[in-house]
N, C-alpha and C positions, 0 to 999 in steps of 0.2 A: 337390825340393819340401821346404822346411824344416818346414812345418807339416803333415806327412803322418803320421798315426798308423799307416798300413799301406801297403805297396807290394810289388810283385813286379817282378823284373828278369830279363829273358830267360827267363821261366818256361815250361818245356815240360812239358805234362801228357799223360798217356796210361796205357796198360795194357800189361803184359808187355814193356816196353821199346819199344813202338811209340807214337810221338807222334800225338796227335789233331789238334793245331793248331800253327801257327807259334809261335815264342817270343813271349810276352806281357810287355810292360813297361808298368806303369801305377802311378800314385801316387794314393791316395785322400785328398783334402783334408779337413781337419777340418770337420765340419758339412755336408758335401756329401751330396746324394741321388743315388745311382747306380742305374741299371737295367741288368741284364745280360740280353740278349735273343738269340734264335736259335731255329731250329726244333728239333724233337725230334732227338736224336742229334748235335747240333751241337758238343757238348763243354762245355756250360754246367755240368752237374752235376759233371763231372770237375774242371773248373777250380775250382768252388766248394769241393769236398772238399779239393782240394790247398791252397787258400788257408787253410782251417781246420785244416790239419795232419792230416786224416783219411786222406790219401793222400800218398805221397812223390812229389816232382817227379822227372821224368826228368833234368832239368837246370835250372839257374837257381836263384833263391832267392826266398823270401818274407821280408820284414822288417817286424816288428811294432813294433820299437823300444819294447818295454815296454807297448804298448797293451793294454787289456783288450778281448777279443773275445767277442761273444755270438752265439749261433745260435738262431734261431727256425725249427724245421722245419715242414713241412706239417702241417696239422691232423690228417691221417691217421696221424701218428706217435704220437698219444696214445690210450691205451686208455680209452674212456668208461666202462668197467665198473669202473675204479679209483675207489673211493669217497673222493675228496679234495675239499676246498673250493677255491674260487678263491684264498683267502688262502694255503692250503697250497701251491698251484702257485707263487705268487709267492715264498714262503719257500724253496722248493726252489732257486730261483735264487741265494739268498743262501748256501745251505749247500753247494752242489755244488763239487767241485774240478775238476781236469783242465785242459785247454788252453783251454776256452771262457771261463772266468771267472778272472781273475787278481786277487790281493789288491789292495785299494784302498778308498777311501771308498764307503760304501753308504748307501742310504736304508732306513728300515724298511718293513715291508709296508704299513701304513696310509698312509704318505706316498706310496709308489709307486702304490698304487691311486688315491689322490686326484689324483696328477699326470696320470693318464690318464682321469679322470672316471669311475672305477669303484668308488668307495667302497662303494656299496650292494651290490656283488657279493661282497665279501670272505667272507661266511659262507655263500654259496650253493654247492651242489654244482657242481663244474666241468662235469660231464656234462650238467647241466640248462640250461646257458647256450646262447644262440644263437651262431652262428658269429662274428658281429661282437663279441659280448661275450667269447667265448673269446679272440679276438685281442687285445682290450683287456687281458685278464688276462696274456697272454703278454708283451705290451709292458710291462706294469707290472713283470713280473719283470726285464725288461731294464733298466728305469729304476732298479729297486732295486739292481742290480749296478753301476750307473754305467759301463756298458760304453762304450768309446771308438768301437768299430765294431760294428755289428749286421748280420749276414747273415740274410736272410729268404728262405726257399725257397717260392716260390709262395704268398705269405701270404694272397691273396684268392681262391684257386682254388675254395673251397667256398662262397663268399658270393654273395648276390644283388647287383645293381648298387648298391643303396642302401648296404648294409653295406660293399661294396668301397670306395666313395667315402669313407665315414666312416673306414675303417681307414687309407686312404692319407692322408687329411687329418690323422689322429692321428699317423701316422709323421712327417709334415712338421712338426707341432707339436713332437714329441719332439726332433727333430734341431735345430730352431731354439732351443728352450729350454735344452737340455743340451749343445749342440755335438756331438751324436752323429753319426757318419758312418753313413749308411744305405746298404746294398747289397742290392737286391732282385733276385732271379732270377725272371723272369716270362715267360710266353708272351703276355701281354697288352700290345700295343703302346701302349695308352692310358696305362699306368704310366710309360713313358718319355716319351711325348709331353706329358703333362699335369703330371708331377711331378718328373721327373729334371733335375738340373743337368748330369749327364754320363751317357753311355751307352757300354757295352761290348757290341759286337755280334760274335759268333763264328759262323763258318760252316765246318764241317768239309769239305763237298764242294769248296768253292772254296779251301780252305786260306787263309781270310781272317780277320783280326782288325781291327776298326775301332773306334777310340776317339775320342770327341768330344762336342760338344753334340748334343742331339736333332736339330737341323736338319742338322748335319754328317753324322750317321750316316744319317738318313732319306733324304737325297738322294744317298748314296753309290751308285754303279752296282750293286754286288753286293747291297746291301740292297734296292734297287729290283727287282733281278731275282728275289729270293726272295719279296718281299711284294707287289710290284705296287701295285695301287690301295689295298691295306690300309695302305700306308705313308703315304697321303695324309691330311691333317687331316680330322676328321669333318665339318667344314662345307664341305669342297671339293666 
């Protein structure tokens, strides 16, 4: 795939030399929305960390081709006792080094907050924001860095249904406006069903990896065997 900012080829992930899943080959297209699904212990987090360079692959490779990668962890990864403003959180994304943010054109803090409809939050304490507002600020940090690919780990896990839908709609808007590739690791099938262009389903017990459109994956026999009626559309 020529317009792919990130890909993995025959990637084998695991611990202590023991593979968790079969080799995974996938290319993420520019501006696509991906959902990575599977039950607890299925290998999602291990694959996630390997793609981000936090773990070494057992074999195979990850190719970023100079793409800027960004990581938005679960909200529980942030200490609410840390006295920083929302604007400070966005600025941290501009200043940090390491493998998540690579040099490239960036937006200022104010412009990034405006891009996600969070201008009024800039001076407020981050810890005082609602879960939905906090997620907007974290996405503003991503926008400021102009990342090519954004990995989000259970981004709506602590939200109510209204905030969850707002966050997912915002993600959709960010990828359409900026051509950002979105990769969401989630337990919620609705993320894949309602928002994803492509789905990566991993299942350790069956040693299965299924990649395709939501319809392709949701109708796959192994997916059906794991989720049953939960895989059916809400209106069914």
